[in-house]
N, C-alpha and C positions, 0 to 999 in steps of 0.2 A: 760859752764859759759862764758868763754873766748869769745864765738862768739857774745855775746851781746854787746862787747866794741873794739873787734878787729879783723881784717880780717883775719891775719894769727896767726897761733899758736905760741908761744913764750917759752923758756926755764924756766923762772922765771916770777912769777905773784904776785901783792900785795896779801898778804894773806887775807887782809879785802874784798876781791873781793868775795871769796866764802861765807862770813860771812853776805853779802847782802841777802841772801837767809834765813836767821835765823829770818829776822824782815818782813815777807810780808806784815804785818798790817801796816808796818810803812814806808817802802822803795819801791818805784817803780823805777825800772831800765830797764824793757823792753819797749821799744819804742812803739811797736805797741800796747800792752795792755795801756800805757799812753794816745796816741793818741785816742784809742777807747773811751775814758771818754770826749773828747772835747765837751764841751757845756752841759757836764752831770755829773759835779764835785759836783752838790748838790746831784745826786743820790748816788754817791761814798760815800758822808760824812753821807747820810739818814737824810738829813734836809735840809732846805730852808735859813739857816744864811747866811750872807755875806761871801764872801771869799775874802782872801788877799793873796798875792803872795809876797815871799822874793826870791831876786835874791842873792847867794853866802852867803849861812846861816851856813857856817863853823862849829863848834862843835856842833851847835844846841841850845846854851843858851837863845838867842832872841827868837827863834821859840817856844821852850819849855816855856819859861817864858810868853810869849805872848799868848801862848794856854791855858794855866794854869789859868792865870789872867782874860783872856776873853775868857769865855767857850761858849758864844753866837757868836763866829765868827769862820769860819774853816781858818785855814793856812797852806798853800802849799810853801815848801821851795825847793830851788833849788839848788844844790850842786855838784860839779865834783869828788871830793876826796872820795875814798872808806872808809878810816879810819874816815872819819868827818862823812860821812853818818851813818856809824855804830855806833859812839859814840852816834851821835843825835837820833838815834831810841833807842838805850839802855835809855837815859834820858827819852824821851816821855814814853816807856814802863813803866820804874819804877814808873812814875806817872800816869800811866793808863788813858793816855788823847787819846781821840776818835776824837778830832778835829785838828788833825795835820798830814801831810803827807810829806816825803821827795822824791824827784825826783833826780836823776843821769841825768841831762840834761846841756846843755848850756844855759844860759841867752838868747842870740839870737835865741833861738828855740821856745820862749813862744807861739807863734802863731801857733804850729805845734797841741798843745796839749790842748790849751786854748781857748774856743769858745769866740764869739762876745759879750761884754759888759757882760762877765762872773765874772769879779771880781771888786770889790769895792775899794781896794787900794792895794799899792806896796811898799815894803821896800827894800831899798838899802844902807846897812850899811857898812861901811869902806871898799868900793871897791879900788882895786889897783889904784891909780893916775897915774900910768904909766908916770912918768916924762920923759920928751923927746920924748915920743911915744905916746902923748896924742890920738892919733886917735884910739887907741887900747881901751881906755876907754870905761865902759858900760853905764855909763850915760851921752849922748851926744845927739845932736838933731835928729839925724836919729833914735833913741832908741823909739822916741815919735810916729813914724808911726806904731810901733808894739802896742804901749801901746794903741793908738786910737782903734784898733781892739779888744781888749779886756777888757778894762775898760770902764764902764758905765758913764755916765755923772754925776758930782759931785764927782767923784773918786779922790781920793789923792795918790800922791808919796811923800813918807817919806824917805829924804836922809841925812845921818850922815857921815862926814869924819873928821879925824883930818888934812886934808892938806888944808891949807888955800887957795891955789892958784886953787885946784879943786873947792873948794866953790864958789870963785870969777868968775871962768870961767862960773859955771852953771849959777848964776845969769845973767850973762853977755848975755850968748847966750837965756836965756829963754826968752827976752826980744822979740826976733825974731821967737818964737814958738807959730803959731797960736793955739788958742782953749785952752791954759793953762796958768794960773797965779800962780805965786809965790804968797800966801797967807799968808806966815809967814818966817822970817829967822833970824838967830842969828850967830854970830861968837864965842859963849860962852854959849853953852846950859846949862851948868851946873851953870849958874848964871841967869836964864832967868824962866819965869813963866811955860815954857813947862817941866822942869825938875820933876815936880810932879808927871807926868805921864809916864816919861821916862823909858823905859825897856832896862836895858843895856845888851851888847854883852859881849862875853868872852874878846874882845879887851879892853873895856872899864874896865872891872874887872881888867885886867892886867897892863894896863897903865895910865889910867886916875887918878886914886887915888894915885898909887905910885909917878908919873911924875908929876902931876897936869898940865896934857895937857888939853889945850881948845879943844872942840869939836863944829865943825861947823854943823848947822843943818838947813835945808830947808823942807818946805811943799810946793808941787806943785798940785794945783787943776785943774781938766779936766771940763773947762765950757760949752762944748756942745759934 
């Protein structure tokens, strides 16, 4: 199992690494298998429903809730941590969901396993703002060269963050990204019309209600 993730054996491994194998219907960790479905994910899901991609799915609350509420879409979620993947799969299995799958893969590698115009939308919820090291952020101008390859015209990117600086930076750089347009934004999601259809993440469950934190939200549409 370790050979899927490490070049050389180690003395100690995360115990959840082996547990990935307990959920083959919900977790794909083998890159070759993942890549083999590039351009054919509707075959994997056995339907022609729209496909949405989530980068950084955490413990899977958003992925599972979105899949349960919207049975007419397919939800693909990318996450790196073994425990989070296993917890996510257990939640999906408990609800017997057929329209969600979790990948152990980096967000920067999405074009390796997703084909041209294959997704309809993308979710990026509460990514690390990397204060002082902003070049490491997942949502920045160079990400759109990858999105261009996998998202169809009219597709949308949905972004949520509690970091106001990150929110402002995205709004600023989007003015210079060709082919995309910010079609909605608010610095207070929970006091906006979008709250009605908002699906919360574990971060929101833990902090928003308890600490009255404001959530910043942006929708970006691909125009061509």
